BADO-179861 format. One record per residue (C-alpha): residue number from 1; residue in three letters; z, x, y. Coordinates in pm, 1 decimal. Each point is the difference from the previous one (the first is absolute). Layout:
! BADO-179861
<node><tinu>NUM</tinu><torlo>ALA</torlo><up>Z</up><east>X</east><north>Y</north></node>
...
END
This chain:
! BADO-179861
<node><tinu>1</tinu><torlo>MET</torlo><up>242.0</up><east>392.4</east><north>7664.1</north></node>
<node><tinu>2</tinu><torlo>PHE</torlo><up>40.8</up><east>360.7</east><north>110.8</north></node>
<node><tinu>3</tinu><torlo>THR</torlo><up>281.0</up><east>87.4</east><north>238.5</north></node>
<node><tinu>4</tinu><torlo>GLU</torlo><up>-83.4</up><east>65.9</east><north>364.1</north></node>
<node><tinu>5</tinu><torlo>ASP</torlo><up>69.4</up><east>373.0</east><north>-34.6</north></node>
<node><tinu>6</tinu><torlo>PHE</torlo><up>-227.5</up><east>40.6</east><north>-306.1</north></node>
<node><tinu>7</tinu><torlo>ASN</torlo><up>-253.2</up><east>279.0</east><north>53.7</north></node>
<node><tinu>8</tinu><torlo>PRO</torlo><up>-289.3</up><east>-41.6</east><north>-250.2</north></node>
<node><tinu>9</tinu><torlo>ALA</torlo><up>-152.8</up><east>343.9</east><north>61.8</north></node>
<node><tinu>10</tinu><torlo>GLN</torlo><up>334.0</up><east>173.6</east><north>-53.1</north></node>
<node><tinu>11</tinu><torlo>ARG</torlo><up>76.7</up><east>-196.4</east><north>-318.7</north></node>
<node><tinu>12</tinu><torlo>LEU</torlo><up>-347.1</up><east>45.9</east><north>-149.6</north></node>
<node><tinu>13</tinu><torlo>ALA</torlo><up>12.9</up><east>376.4</east><north>65.1</north></node>
<node><tinu>14</tinu><torlo>THR</torlo><up>278.4</up><east>31.7</east><north>-260.3</north></node>
<node><tinu>15</tinu><torlo>GLU</torlo><up>-152.3</up><east>-228.1</east><north>-266.3</north></node>
<node><tinu>16</tinu><torlo>VAL</torlo><up>-107.5</up><east>152.7</east><north>-333.4</north></node>
<node><tinu>17</tinu><torlo>TRP</torlo><up>-322.8</up><east>-156.9</east><north>-120.0</north></node>
<node><tinu>18</tinu><torlo>PRO</torlo><up>6.2</up><east>-45.2</east><north>-381.6</north></node>
<node><tinu>19</tinu><torlo>ARG</torlo><up>-379.5</up><east>26.4</east><north>-41.6</north></node>
<node><tinu>20</tinu><torlo>CYS</torlo><up>-38.3</up><east>363.3</east><north>110.9</north></node>
<node><tinu>21</tinu><torlo>HIS</torlo><up>368.7</up><east>91.4</east><north>54.0</north></node>
<node><tinu>22</tinu><torlo>ALA</torlo><up>-68.0</up><east>106.9</east><north>358.7</north></node>
<node><tinu>23</tinu><torlo>VAL</torlo><up>275.3</up><east>-41.1</east><north>256.4</north></node>
<node><tinu>24</tinu><torlo>GLY</torlo><up>-95.2</up><east>-184.6</east><north>313.5</north></node>
<node><tinu>25</tinu><torlo>LEU</torlo><up>-200.9</up><east>-311.7</east><north>66.8</north></node>
<node><tinu>26</tinu><torlo>ALA</torlo><up>-146.0</up><east>-95.1</east><north>336.4</north></node>
<node><tinu>27</tinu><torlo>VAL</torlo><up>-99.0</up><east>-316.1</east><north>182.6</north></node>
<node><tinu>28</tinu><torlo>PRO</torlo><up>-382.6</up><east>11.3</east><north>-2.2</north></node>
<node><tinu>29</tinu><torlo>ASP</torlo><up>-195.6</up><east>-50.2</east><north>318.6</north></node>
<node><tinu>30</tinu><torlo>ALA</torlo><up>-285.7</up><east>-254.2</east><north>4.0</north></node>
<node><tinu>31</tinu><torlo>GLU</torlo><up>-265.3</up><east>264.7</east><north>-69.2</north></node>
<node><tinu>32</tinu><torlo>THR</torlo><up>185.7</up><east>147.7</east><north>-298.1</north></node>
<node><tinu>33</tinu><torlo>TYR</torlo><up>51.9</up><east>-346.0</east><north>-148.3</north></node>
<node><tinu>34</tinu><torlo>ALA</torlo><up>-365.1</up><east>-98.6</east><north>54.7</north></node>
<node><tinu>35</tinu><torlo>ASN</torlo><up>-126.0</up><east>322.0</east><north>-163.2</north></node>
<node><tinu>36</tinu><torlo>THR</torlo><up>214.5</up><east>-41.5</east><north>-312.9</north></node>
<node><tinu>37</tinu><torlo>GLN</torlo><up>-205.5</up><east>-86.6</east><north>-306.7</north></node>
<node><tinu>38</tinu><torlo>GLU</torlo><up>86.0</up><east>-314.4</east><north>-193.2</north></node>
<node><tinu>39</tinu><torlo>VAL</torlo><up>116.5</up><east>203.1</east><north>-301.8</north></node>
<node><tinu>40</tinu><torlo>ASP</torlo><up>263.1</up><east>160.1</east><north>224.9</north></node>
<node><tinu>41</tinu><torlo>HIS</torlo><up>162.7</up><east>-332.1</east><north>93.8</north></node>
<node><tinu>42</tinu><torlo>HIS</torlo><up>318.6</up><east>-38.0</east><north>-202.0</north></node>
<node><tinu>43</tinu><torlo>ILE</torlo><up>67.3</up><east>-336.1</east><north>-160.4</north></node>
<node><tinu>44</tinu><torlo>GLU</torlo><up>374.0</up><east>-47.3</east><north>-27.1</north></node>
<node><tinu>45</tinu><torlo>THR</torlo><up>164.2</up><east>-131.2</east><north>-313.9</north></node>
<node><tinu>46</tinu><torlo>MET</torlo><up>246.1</up><east>-184.1</east><north>219.8</north></node>
<node><tinu>47</tinu><torlo>THR</torlo><up>7.7</up><east>-129.6</east><north>354.9</north></node>
<node><tinu>48</tinu><torlo>ILE</torlo><up>276.2</up><east>102.7</east><north>236.8</north></node>
<node><tinu>49</tinu><torlo>CYS</torlo><up>19.9</up><east>-170.7</east><north>335.2</north></node>
<node><tinu>50</tinu><torlo>PRO</torlo><up>1.1</up><east>136.2</east><north>263.6</north></node>
<node><tinu>51</tinu><torlo>SER</torlo><up>-222.4</up><east>294.9</east><north>-74.9</north></node>
<node><tinu>52</tinu><torlo>ILE</torlo><up>-186.9</up><east>270.0</east><north>190.1</north></node>
<node><tinu>53</tinu><torlo>THR</torlo><up>-352.1</up><east>123.5</east><north>-67.1</north></node>
<node><tinu>54</tinu><torlo>ALA</torlo><up>38.5</up><east>363.3</east><north>-103.8</north></node>
<node><tinu>55</tinu><torlo>TRP</torlo><up>-236.5</up><east>283.4</east><north>-85.4</north></node>
<node><tinu>56</tinu><torlo>CYS</torlo><up>48.9</up><east>312.7</east><north>-210.0</north></node>
<node><tinu>57</tinu><torlo>PRO</torlo><up>-167.6</up><east>294.7</east><north>173.7</north></node>
<node><tinu>58</tinu><torlo>ALA</torlo><up>10.5</up><east>200.8</east><north>-326.0</north></node>
<node><tinu>59</tinu><torlo>CYS</torlo><up>-196.9</up><east>-238.5</east><north>-225.2</north></node>
<node><tinu>60</tinu><torlo>GLY</torlo><up>-142.7</up><east>-246.9</east><north>252.7</north></node>
<node><tinu>61</tinu><torlo>LEU</torlo><up>146.0</up><east>-318.9</east><north>-148.2</north></node>
<node><tinu>62</tinu><torlo>VAL</torlo><up>81.5</up><east>-291.8</east><north>231.6</north></node>
<node><tinu>63</tinu><torlo>GLY</torlo><up>245.3</up><east>-275.5</east><north>-88.7</north></node>
<node><tinu>64</tinu><torlo>ASN</torlo><up>292.7</up><east>-211.3</east><north>111.8</north></node>
<node><tinu>65</tinu><torlo>TRP</torlo><up>327.4</up><east>189.4</east><north>12.8</north></node>
<node><tinu>66</tinu><torlo>PRO</torlo><up>258.6</up><east>-35.0</east><north>-156.8</north></node>
<node><tinu>67</tinu><torlo>GLY</torlo><up>-174.8</up><east>-189.0</east><north>-281.7</north></node>
<node><tinu>68</tinu><torlo>MET</torlo><up>-244.3</up><east>284.4</east><north>-59.9</north></node>
<node><tinu>69</tinu><torlo>CYS</torlo><up>287.7</up><east>239.8</east><north>-77.0</north></node>
<node><tinu>70</tinu><torlo>TRP</torlo><up>197.1</up><east>-231.7</east><north>-223.9</north></node>
<node><tinu>71</tinu><torlo>GLU</torlo><up>9.2</up><east>105.2</east><north>-363.6</north></node>
<node><tinu>72</tinu><torlo>SER</torlo><up>135.4</up><east>-237.3</east><north>-260.1</north></node>
<node><tinu>73</tinu><torlo>GLU</torlo><up>295.2</up><east>126.6</east><north>-197.1</north></node>
<node><tinu>74</tinu><torlo>ALA</torlo><up>-85.4</up><east>-237.3</east><north>-283.0</north></node>
<node><tinu>75</tinu><torlo>LYS</torlo><up>-256.7</up><east>122.1</east><north>-247.5</north></node>
<node><tinu>76</tinu><torlo>PRO</torlo><up>-291.4</up><east>-234.6</east><north>-66.7</north></node>
<node><tinu>77</tinu><torlo>THR</torlo><up>34.9</up><east>-201.3</east><north>-316.5</north></node>
<node><tinu>78</tinu><torlo>ARG</torlo><up>-283.5</up><east>-37.2</east><north>-245.9</north></node>
<node><tinu>79</tinu><torlo>LYS</torlo><up>-50.7</up><east>-177.8</east><north>-327.2</north></node>
<node><tinu>80</tinu><torlo>ARG</torlo><up>23.2</up><east>227.1</east><north>-300.4</north></node>
<node><tinu>81</tinu><torlo>LYS</torlo><up>-327.6</up><east>64.1</east><north>-179.2</north></node>
<node><tinu>82</tinu><torlo>GLY</torlo><up>-44.0</up><east>-228.5</east><north>-294.5</north></node>
<node><tinu>83</tinu><torlo>HIS</torlo><up>272.5</up><east>-235.6</east><north>119.5</north></node>
<node><tinu>84</tinu><torlo>SER</torlo><up>-130.0</up><east>-354.2</east><north>40.4</north></node>
<node><tinu>85</tinu><torlo>GLY</torlo><up>326.4</up><east>-136.8</east><north>130.8</north></node>
<node><tinu>86</tinu><torlo>ILE</torlo><up>5.6</up><east>-266.0</east><north>-273.4</north></node>
<node><tinu>87</tinu><torlo>ALA</torlo><up>314.6</up><east>-9.3</east><north>-211.2</north></node>
END
């Protein structure tokens, strides 16, 4: 739950968006959200609750903040080529 004095517009204005590295997200109005193409809807890798629908004016992506700005510090793990995993 956000605190009573939380100002979403003020907080989003300082957010750095990892996709295009622009500074400043905005809360989209209904028209902006409706006109966003499906390819510009961000699918988060994790869910954070509560969240706010946010829009990047620079690249046009819409998603749920703060999950859309979260970047994993852990590198993805993959099986080595040619490794069957059988000992």
